[in-house]
N, C-alpha and C positions, 0 to 999 in steps of 0.2 A: 397938527394932527399925528398921532403917534403913529409910527411904523405897523403895516400889519402884522409884521413878525415879531413885535416886541414882547409880547406875551404869551406864556407856555399854556397851551389851550388843548384841551382832550380828555377824556373821561375813561378811556382804557386802563387796564390794570399796570401797563408799562408807564403811562404818564402819572398815575398816582403815586406808583412807587417812586420815579424821579422827582415828583413834587417833594416827596417826605425826604429823599436824600439831599434835595435843595436846601431844606429847612434846617437840616443837622449841620451841613457844611456852611450854611449862612451864620452859625452860632460860634463860629472860631475864626481864627485868621489863619489856619493852616493852609497850606498850598493845595490845589486842586488841579486833577488832570482829567479833562472830559474827551472822551473819546466817543467815536461815531462815523457814520458814513458821511460823505459830502453832503449837505443840505438838509441834515437832520434838526439843525437849530441850536448848534454849541453855543454861538454868540449869545442867543437868548438865554441860555440856562447860566452862563457866565455873567450875564447883566442881573439876572433873578437872584444869584448869590450875592452880588455886589449890593442889590438895592435892599435885600434883607438883612443885610451884616450892619455892625455898627458902624461901618465904614460908609453906607449909604449915602451920606450928605457929602462925602468926600469925592475926588475925581476918580473916575473910571476911564482908564486911557487903554486904547485898544490899537493893535499892530498885528498885520498879517505878514508872517515871517518869509511866507511864499512870496509875497509881492514886492519885497524891498531886494536889490541886488545885495550879496554878501559885502561887497565893498561900501555900502551904504549903512548895513543894518546896524553894524557897531555905533556908528555915528547918531544915528536915529535914536539908538537905546541909552547909550551913554553921555552923547553929547561931544562935543569937540571944543579945543579951544583955537584962538584967531590964529592963522598961518600953519596950522597943522598940517594943511594940504592944500592944493590948489582950489582956489574958490572960497576957502574958509576964511572971509574978511571980518568975522568978529565971533567971539563967544557964542556958543550955542548949548542952552539945556537940552538933555537928552529925556526921553519920554519917562523912563524910570524916576528922574528927579522930578518932572511935572505931574507923576502919579504919587507924589509924597504924601501919607496919610491915608490913600485911598487903595486902587486897585489897579493893576496892569493886566490885561487880557492878552494873551500871546497865542494867536492862532497859528495853525500849521507849524507848530514848533519841531516836526518831525522834520522839515523841510531845511533847518539848520545844518550848516556846515560844522564839520567837528572843531573847528577853531572857535566859531561862534558859541557851539555848546561849551566849550571849555571856559568862555569869557562869562557866560550866564553862570555856569557853576561858581565860579570863584565871586560872583555877586551874590548867590543866593547863601554862600557860606559866611560873606562879611558884611553885606548890605553897604558896601562902599561903592561910590561912583567913581571909576577912574575914566575920565574923558579922553578922547582920542587927542594924543599930542601932548597931553599932562605928563609931568614926571612923576606925579604923586596923586594918590585920590583926592578927589575934590569934595565929597561930601558923603555923609551916611545918611541914608535914607529909610524910611518905614514904609515898605510898599507889599500889599498881599499879591501874591502870582498866582493868577489862572492860567492854565496852559491849554491848549486842545489840539488834537492832530487827527486825521482820519486814517494814519498810518498805524500798522500793527507793529509799535515800538520794540517789542520782544524779539520780533523777527530781524527788525533794524540792528539790534544789539548783537544777534547771533551772526550777522555779516559785518559787525564792525562799523554800522553806519551811523549808530547812536551809542552815546555813552551810558554805561549801564549806572554809574554813579549819579549822573543828572537824572535819569529816570526815577532811581529811588528819592531823590531830592523833590522831584515834582510831585510824585505818585503818593501823596500823604492822602488824599482823600481822592477815591477814583469814581467817577460817575461816567457811566457807560449809557448812551442814548439809543435806544433800539429803532431800526429803520421804519419807515412808515409802512411798508409792507407787514410788519409783524404788529402793527398796532392800527387794524382796519378799523376798529370801532371809532377811531379819531378823525376819518377822512371826511365823513358828511358834515362833521362840526366845523373842521378846519375850513373846508370849501365854503360852506356859508359864511363864515366869519369874513373871510378873503373876499367873498362877493360883496358883503355888507361894507367892506371898509373902502373897496375900489368905488364902488358905486356912489358912496358919500363923496369921494375924492373928486368924481368926474360929475356930481351932481344929477345922477340919474336914479330911477328907481331900482331897488333890489330884486333882481330876479328870483323866481323859486327853481327849484329842481326836481324833475320828475323822477318817479319810483325806478323806472328802469336806468336813467341816466347816473343815478345813485349807485345802482348796482354794478354799472360798469365801473364806475369811479372806484369803487369798493374792490372791485376784482383786478383792476389794473396792477401793475408791479412796482410802479413808481421808483423807478431807478434813481430820479434826480431828487426822491424825497419830497420832503415840505416845500422846499423852494420850487421843484416842478409844479406841485400842486398850486401854489400861489400864482406861478406864471399863467398856468391855464385858466384861473380865475381872472387875472387882469386881462388877458386875450378876450376872453368873452364880454368883459366890460366894454373895453376899447373898442371890439366890434360892435358895441351897440345892442347887444343880445337883451332883450327884455322879455318881460312875460314869464315862460316857463321854459327852462333849458330841457331839452331832450336829448336822446342819444345821437341825433344828427348834428347837434351843436358842438359835440366833443372832438376833440382831435382824433385823426384816424387810428394814432398810434395806440390811443387807449383801448379801443375795440381789437386791435390787430395783435397786440402784445402777446396776449394769452392765445389766441387762435393760432399763432404762429407754431407756439410750442405744440398744441394739438394737433396740427395738420402734420407737422414733421413727424409726429409719431404715428398717425394713420398711414402715413405714406410708407412707413418701414413696415418689417414683419411682425414687430412685437405690438402688443395692445397698448392703449393709453394708460391703462390701470398698470400695467407692467412698468411702463415709464415713470409714470408719477411714483409708484410705490420705490423705486430704485432711486429715485431722486431723493426721496426722504432718507432712506435707510443707508444708501452708498454715499450721497453727496452731501448729506446734512441741510436739506431744505426743509422748511417748515410746511405744516399742514396748512395753514394759512396764507402761504405764498405760493403753493403749488396746487393742490387739490381744491381748495375751496374756490380761487378765482375761475378755475376750468367749470366748476359745479355752476356757480352763479352766472357764468355766460353760457350755460346750458350746454356745454360742450361734453359734460359728464351725466349721466343717468343717476337715478337713486341705486340701481342695480350696481353700478361702477362704484359709488361709494360704499355700499354694502362690502363688495369684493374688497376694497382696499383695507376697510377696516376688520374684515374677517382675517384678513393676512396678518394684520398688526396683532388681533386677539390672538391668533394661533401662536406667533411668536411670544406674546405674554402671558400665555397659559390663562385666558381669559381677565387679565386685570386692564381695566380701562386706564387706570393710574398709568401702568407701563407702557400702554399705547401711546399716551400723551408725551412722555419721554422719549420713545422710538420714533414719533413724527416729529420730533424737536419744538415741542411747544412748550410754552413757560409752564411749570406746576399750576400756578394760578389759572391756567386756562382749563383747568380740567371741568369745572362746572360748565363753561361756556362751550366746549367740545361736546359734551353731552348734550346740553340744550340745542345746540345745531344740529345734532342726528335726529333727537326726539322731533324738532320741528320740522325737519324735511322727511320725516318717516323713515330714517336710514339707521335705526339702532338696531342693535343685535343682542340678543341675549348673550350672556357671557358663559352660562352654566355649561352648556355642551363643550365649550373649550377647555375648561377647568376639568369637566370629567374626562375629556379624551386626554388631557395631560396626564392627570393621575393612571389612568389605564395603561398608558404609554410606559410610566414609571414602574406600575406593577409589574408589566411584561417584561421589562428589561431586568428587573429586581429577581423575577422567576427564572428567566432564562441564565442567569448569573448563577443562580442556585443550582441549576441541573448541570449547567457546564462543570461548576465545582465538583459536584456528585459523580459526574459521568463524564469525564474530559472527551472531547471528540465527539461528544451526540449530534453536534450541529455540522459536522464534515461533509 
C-alpha cells in the first residue's frame, strides 16, 4: 500500500500553485531547489517531479544529508574503492552512480559541510564520479539533482556556512512549499485522507470528524506541519477511535496552542486586538495564522475582527487589497478574505476610510498653502 504521504493533496491556492510549478519542473532536467519548513512534504514534491518527468521509469535515489556523518557522506554519494579506508573490503558504487539516468533527491542539503559542498559542486560542474581512494574519476553519469532544505540558504551564505556558487548551481528551479498554517483549507482534506489510509492499514472503519473538531484542527498552528497532522490521525486510529471524532478526542495541545497566546495577551495590559494587530504588522505573521485561529476558537468576537480590519483599512486608506498585503496574506487570498468577513458579518464599508484619507490629504495641502503664504501662522 502507498504511504499516506506519497501524494500531494489539497485544494488551497497554495497547493494549486505548487502543483503547477511541479508540472513546469517535470518538463525539463533542470536542477530543482525545494525549500520549506520541516514536515511540509518536500520529499513528496521531489517524488512528484521525478514521476511526472521523462525520467519517471528510472531510479529515484534519496539521501538525507543531515542523517549521514560527514566522514561517510562522501562514500555514500561517490562510492569508494577497496582498501581506501578501514572496513573498505570491496569496491562500492555510490548513490550518484546508482541514480544514473534518473534522479537523486538530496534532503537537508543545507547541513552539508563546506568540504562536501565543494565536492558536490565539482560533480555538478563535470558529472564525473571520483570515488573515495581512487586516483582518477571512475565514471561520468547523467543524474538530475533535486535538493531540499528547511534552512535559509541566503542567510547561511552571508555567514559563510554555505557556498554561494553551489547555491546558484542548485537554484535553477526554486519551489517554496508553504507551511500548513498558511493553507488551512487543506487541513480537513488531508486529515480525512490520513484517517482513511491508516484505518485501511489497521482494518478498522474510517471515523468521521465532527464540525467542532474540524474547526479546532483548522485553528491550530501546526508547528510540525503535515507530518504532525499525519501523526495525530495515526494516533487516533491506533487508539481505536471509531464513530465520530470530537474535540475531546484531539490532543490537548491542539486546543491549548492558540488559547495560550490569547491568555497571555489578556493577562497583560494590552488588548488581544492590539497584540494580534502588532503580530501581523510588526512581526510579519499572517492573518490566517494569528487572527483566524483565535476567532474560530471563539477567543475573538466579531467586534474584535471589525476592530482589527478597521485598523488595517485606516492604514490602507480604504483598500482591502492593501489590507491583504498588510496582513501578510497571498494576493490570491483577496476573495477568500472578503468571503470570510461577509460570512461572519465582519465586513466593514471601505468608503469612510477613503473619505477620511482624502479629507486628511486636503487638510494637509491647505495647511501647506497657508503656511507658504503666511509663514509662522501656526506657531
